[in-house]
C-alpha positions as CSV (number, residue, x, y, z in Angstrom):
1,X,130.6,40.1,87.4
2,X,130.0,42.3,90.3
3,X,126.5,42.4,91.8
4,X,124.4,45.5,91.2
5,X,122.7,48.0,93.4
6,X,119.2,49.0,92.5
7,X,118.6,52.6,91.5
8,X,116.2,53.4,94.4
9,X,118.7,51.9,96.9
10,X,121.4,54.1,95.4
11,X,119.4,57.3,95.6
12,X,118.2,56.6,99.1
13,X,121.8,55.9,100.2
14,X,123.0,59.1,98.6
15,X,120.2,61.1,100.2
16,X,121.1,59.6,103.6
17,X,124.8,60.6,103.2
18,X,123.8,64.1,102.1
19,X,121.5,64.5,105.1
20,X,124.2,63.3,107.5
21,X,126.7,65.7,105.9
22,X,124.3,68.6,106.5
23,X,123.8,67.6,110.2
24,X,127.6,67.5,110.5
25,X,128.0,71.0,109.0
26,X,125.4,72.2,111.6
27,X,127.4,70.7,114.4
28,X,130.6,72.3,113.1
29,X,128.9,75.7,112.9
30,X,127.6,75.2,116.5
31,X,131.2,75.0,117.7
32,X,132.0,78.4,116.2
33,X,134.2,76.9,113.4
34,X,133.7,78.7,110.1
35,X,131.8,76.2,107.9
36,X,133.5,77.4,104.7
37,X,136.9,76.8,106.2
38,X,135.9,73.3,107.4
39,X,134.5,72.3,104.1
40,X,137.6,73.6,102.2
41,X,139.9,71.7,104.6
42,X,137.9,68.6,104.2
43,X,137.9,68.8,100.4
44,X,141.6,69.5,100.3
45,X,142.4,66.5,102.4
46,X,140.0,64.1,100.6
47,X,140.4,65.0,96.9
48,X,142.1,68.4,96.7
49,X,145.2,67.1,94.9
50,X,146.4,63.9,93.1
51,X,148.3,63.0,96.3
52,X,145.2,63.4,98.5
53,X,143.1,61.3,96.1
54,X,145.7,58.6,96.1
55,X,146.0,58.6,99.9
56,X,142.2,58.4,100.2
57,X,142.0,55.4,97.8
58,X,144.9,53.7,99.6
59,X,142.9,54.0,102.8
60,X,139.8,52.7,101.0
61,X,141.7,49.5,100.1
62,X,142.0,48.4,103.7
63,X,138.3,49.0,104.3
64,X,137.4,47.1,101.1
65,X,139.5,44.0,102.0
66,X,138.0,43.8,105.5
67,X,134.5,44.4,104.1
68,X,134.9,41.7,101.5
69,X,135.9,39.2,104.2
70,X,132.8,40.3,106.3
71,X,130.5,39.8,103.3
72,X,131.9,36.4,102.5
73,X,131.5,35.2,106.1
74,X,128.1,36.8,106.3
75,X,126.9,34.5,103.4
76,X,127.3,31.6,105.8
77,X,125.4,33.6,108.5
78,X,128.7,34.3,110.3
79,X,129.6,37.7,111.7
80,X,133.3,38.4,111.6
81,X,134.0,41.4,113.8
82,X,137.7,40.6,114.1
83,X,139.0,42.7,111.3
84,X,141.0,44.9,113.6
85,X,142.8,41.9,115.1
86,X,143.4,40.3,111.7
87,X,144.9,43.5,110.4
88,X,147.2,43.6,113.5
89,X,148.3,40.0,113.0
90,X,148.9,40.6,109.3
91,X,151.0,43.7,110.1
92,X,153.1,41.8,112.7
93,X,153.9,38.9,110.3
94,X,154.5,41.1,107.3
95,X,157.0,43.2,109.3
96,X,158.8,40.1,110.7
97,X,159.1,38.4,107.3
98,X,160.2,41.7,105.6
99,X,162.8,42.4,108.2
100,X,164.1,39.0,109.3
101,X,162.7,36.5,106.7
102,X,165.6,36.9,104.3
103,X,163.3,38.0,101.5
104,X,165.0,41.3,100.6
105,X,167.2,39.9,97.9
106,X,164.6,37.6,96.2
107,X,163.9,38.3,92.5
108,X,160.8,39.0,90.5
109,X,158.7,40.7,93.1
110,X,159.0,37.8,95.6
111,X,160.4,40.2,98.1
112,X,157.1,42.0,98.6
113,X,154.8,39.1,97.7
114,X,156.1,36.6,100.4
115,X,155.5,39.0,103.4
116,X,152.0,39.7,102.0
117,X,151.3,36.0,101.6
118,X,152.6,35.3,105.1
119,X,150.3,38.0,106.4
120,X,147.3,36.4,104.5
121,X,148.1,33.0,106.1
122,X,148.5,34.5,109.6
123,X,145.2,36.4,109.3
124,X,143.5,33.3,108.0
125,X,144.7,31.2,110.9
126,X,143.6,33.9,113.3
127,X,140.1,33.9,111.7
128,X,140.1,30.1,111.3
129,X,140.7,29.8,115.1
130,X,137.4,31.5,115.7
131,X,135.9,29.2,113.1
132,X,137.2,26.1,114.8
133,X,135.8,27.4,118.1
134,X,132.5,27.9,116.5
135,X,132.4,24.5,114.7
136,X,133.8,22.4,117.5
137,X,132.8,24.1,120.7
138,X,129.8,26.2,119.6
139,X,131.4,29.4,120.6
140,X,129.7,32.5,119.2
141,X,132.0,33.9,116.5
142,X,131.1,37.5,117.4
143,X,132.6,37.0,120.9
144,X,135.6,35.0,119.7
145,X,136.6,37.3,116.9
146,X,136.2,40.3,119.0
147,X,138.3,38.9,121.9
148,X,140.9,37.7,119.5
149,X,141.1,41.3,118.1
150,X,142.0,42.6,121.6
151,X,144.7,39.9,121.9
152,X,146.2,40.8,118.5
153,X,146.2,44.5,119.2
154,X,148.1,44.0,122.5
155,X,150.5,41.6,120.6
156,X,151.4,44.6,118.4
157,X,152.1,46.6,121.5
158,X,154.3,43.8,122.9
159,X,156.2,43.4,119.7
160,X,157.2,47.0,119.3
161,X,158.0,47.4,123.0
162,X,160.3,44.4,123.3
163,X,163.9,44.5,122.1
164,X,163.8,40.7,121.7
165,X,160.9,40.9,119.2
166,X,160.4,43.7,116.7
167,X,161.4,47.0,118.4
168,X,164.2,48.8,116.7
169,X,167.5,49.1,118.5
170,X,167.5,52.0,121.0
171,X,170.1,54.6,120.2
172,X,169.0,57.1,122.8
173,X,166.1,57.7,125.3
174,X,164.0,59.3,122.5
175,X,164.0,56.2,120.3
176,X,160.4,55.5,119.5
177,X,158.9,52.0,120.3
178,X,158.5,50.8,116.7
179,X,160.1,48.5,114.3
180,X,162.8,49.3,111.9
181,X,161.7,50.4,108.4
182,X,161.2,47.5,106.1
183,X,163.7,47.1,103.2
184,X,162.9,48.8,100.0
185,X,162.3,45.6,97.9
186,X,159.6,44.5,100.4
187,X,157.5,47.7,99.9
188,X,154.6,47.5,97.5
189,X,155.5,49.0,94.1
190,X,153.8,52.2,93.0
191,X,151.5,52.0,90.0
192,X,152.9,55.3,88.7
193,X,156.4,56.5,88.6
194,X,155.3,59.7,90.3
195,X,155.7,60.5,94.0
196,X,152.8,62.9,93.9
197,X,150.4,60.0,93.1
198,X,151.4,57.2,95.5
199,X,148.9,54.6,94.4
200,X,150.4,51.2,95.0
201,X,149.9,47.6,93.8
202,X,147.2,47.0,96.5
203,X,144.6,48.8,94.2
204,X,144.5,46.2,91.4
205,X,144.9,43.4,93.9
206,X,141.9,44.6,95.9
207,X,139.8,45.0,92.6
208,X,140.7,41.5,91.5
209,X,139.8,40.0,94.9
210,X,136.5,41.9,94.8
211,X,135.7,40.3,91.5
212,X,136.7,36.9,92.8
213,X,134.5,37.2,95.9
214,X,131.5,38.4,93.8
215,X,131.9,35.4,91.4
216,X,132.4,32.9,94.2
217,X,129.3,34.2,96.1
218,X,127.0,34.6,93.1
219,X,128.1,32.1,90.4
220,X,129.7,29.1,92.0
221,X,128.7,26.0,93.9
222,X,130.8,27.2,96.9
223,X,128.6,30.3,97.1
224,X,125.4,28.1,97.1
225,X,126.9,25.9,99.8
226,X,127.7,28.9,102.0
227,X,124.2,30.3,101.5
228,X,122.7,26.9,102.4
229,X,124.9,26.7,105.6
230,X,123.7,30.2,106.5
231,X,120.0,29.6,105.9
232,X,119.6,26.1,107.4
233,X,122.7,24.2,108.7
234,X,120.7,21.1,109.4
235,X,119.2,20.9,105.9
236,X,122.7,21.6,104.5
237,X,124.1,18.8,106.5
238,X,121.5,16.4,105.2
239,X,122.4,17.5,101.7
240,X,126.0,16.4,102.3
241,X,127.6,19.8,102.9
242,X,130.4,19.7,105.5
243,X,129.2,22.3,108.0
244,X,132.4,22.5,110.1
245,X,134.6,22.8,107.1
246,X,132.4,25.5,105.6
247,X,132.4,27.5,108.9
248,X,136.1,27.3,109.4
249,X,136.8,28.0,105.7
250,X,134.6,31.0,105.6
251,X,136.2,32.6,108.7
252,X,139.7,31.5,107.5
253,X,139.1,33.4,104.2
254,X,137.7,36.4,105.9
255,X,140.7,36.5,108.2
256,X,143.1,36.1,105.3
257,X,141.6,39.2,103.7
258,X,142.0,41.0,107.0
259,X,145.6,39.9,107.2
260,X,146.3,41.1,103.7
261,X,144.8,44.4,104.7
262,X,147.4,44.6,107.4
263,X,150.2,43.8,104.9
264,X,148.8,46.5,102.6
265,X,148.9,49.1,105.4
266,X,152.4,48.1,106.4
267,X,154.0,47.5,103.0
268,X,152.1,50.1,101.1
269,X,152.1,53.1,103.3
270,X,153.5,52.9,106.9
271,X,156.7,50.8,106.3
272,X,157.3,50.2,110.0
273,X,155.2,48.6,112.7
274,X,153.9,51.0,115.4
275,X,151.7,50.6,118.4
276,X,148.1,51.2,117.3
277,X,149.1,51.2,113.6
278,X,145.7,49.7,112.6
279,X,144.0,52.9,113.9
280,X,140.4,51.5,113.9
281,X,140.6,50.5,110.3
282,X,139.3,47.0,111.1
283,X,136.2,48.3,112.8
284,X,135.5,50.8,110.0
285,X,135.8,47.9,107.6
286,X,133.3,46.0,109.7
287,X,130.9,48.9,109.3
288,X,131.5,48.9,105.5
289,X,130.6,45.2,105.4
290,X,127.5,45.7,107.4
291,X,126.2,48.6,105.3
292,X,127.0,46.7,102.1
293,X,124.1,44.3,102.9
294,X,125.9,41.4,101.3
295,X,126.8,43.3,98.1
296,X,130.4,43.4,96.8
297,X,129.5,46.6,94.9
298,X,128.2,48.0,98.2
299,X,131.6,47.2,99.8
300,X,133.5,49.1,97.1
301,X,131.2,52.1,97.4
302,X,131.3,52.1,101.2
303,X,135.0,51.7,101.4
304,X,135.5,54.7,99.1
305,X,133.1,56.7,101.2
306,X,135.0,55.9,104.4
307,X,138.4,56.3,102.8
308,X,137.7,59.8,101.6
309,X,135.9,60.6,104.9
310,X,138.9,59.6,106.9
311,X,141.3,61.6,104.8
312,X,139.1,64.7,104.8
313,X,138.5,64.4,108.5
314,X,142.2,64.3,109.3
315,X,142.9,67.4,107.3
316,X,139.8,69.2,108.7
317,X,141.2,68.6,112.2
318,X,144.7,69.8,111.3
319,X,143.7,72.9,109.2
320,X,140.3,74.0,110.5
321,X,140.8,72.9,114.2
322,X,137.7,70.7,114.1
323,X,138.0,68.4,117.1
324,X,138.7,64.7,116.5
325,X,135.6,63.7,118.5
326,X,133.4,65.7,116.1
327,X,134.9,64.0,113.1
328,X,134.0,60.7,114.7
329,X,130.5,61.9,115.5
330,X,129.9,62.9,111.9
331,X,131.1,59.5,110.7
332,X,128.7,57.9,113.2
333,X,125.8,60.0,111.9
334,X,126.5,58.8,108.4
335,X,126.5,55.2,109.6
336,X,123.2,55.7,111.5
337,X,121.5,57.3,108.5
338,X,122.7,54.7,106.1
339,X,121.6,51.9,108.5
340,X,118.2,53.6,108.8
341,X,117.9,53.9,105.0
342,X,118.8,50.2,104.7
343,X,116.1,49.3,107.2
344,X,113.5,51.3,105.3
345,X,114.5,49.6,102.1
346,X,114.1,46.2,103.7
347,X,110.6,47.1,105.0
348,X,109.6,48.2,101.5
349,X,110.9,45.0,100.0
350,X,109.0,42.9,102.6
351,X,105.8,44.8,102.0
352,X,105.7,44.1,98.3
């Protein structure tokens, strides 16, 4: 069962988003862009057609997976800011296994499941490395996960620039530095046999994982142990809880969800590895996790908000000529207002 959001919290969050949107519209008007044109372009890009809705939901899946990993690690008082790197590692491994792992001829869906599983393991190891540094050397996980993200992003650049790694064979001077397109059997299947609604298998997978994370955190002994480690590691240790294993396991699981997000991007939409393919999705997923305040329901709501915002913003830039920087500013305003609303709710709860 998913955790619930109280009615006051829901209304305060909706009011914060609405207020941020109004500020964004005022900024658009200040640039001389017709507000009506900008709003229409945003709506068309976000939900104006079945294709637009499906694309927005597909983007939301990546934010949700990274956010779920953040919330799970947060229960143990760990801050995983390495979603961008975990996505990058997942994308590299999913591409390599899809192209050169010999999985294209495997039956019964193994062709797309094995690259995704390999991406999960790779992302988990990337996150688990930060966990091991935390448990064994006392390294702050914020620093280690962030620095590992920079390494992973540059690894993507290296892979698509090197002919010995994943770059496609150059046929002429205009050949782009990217991998070959992955084979058709390794792509995530569509849920509907309709090219105008490109929802893929990542949607039910993400929903199932959200349910699993909610159950683990709220209804299992593991969730209690993670909370104990987060609240008081020394007391948890005296109670017989393995602190190092809990820390490494939490960051491994968070990294695995990030790696799966990379596989979902690669196998469900992009189909070839490109430099910068993660496009800041990991950092947006981090924000989703922060704003969720430990709630899986909050992760789902936040990921949908960010998915539709990103789709609408892209179309608003292309159709209404709204600068990219302004789209980012509007998103930042929404983040700040939501964070302020969360702080106000916390103060009210403490004053009771």
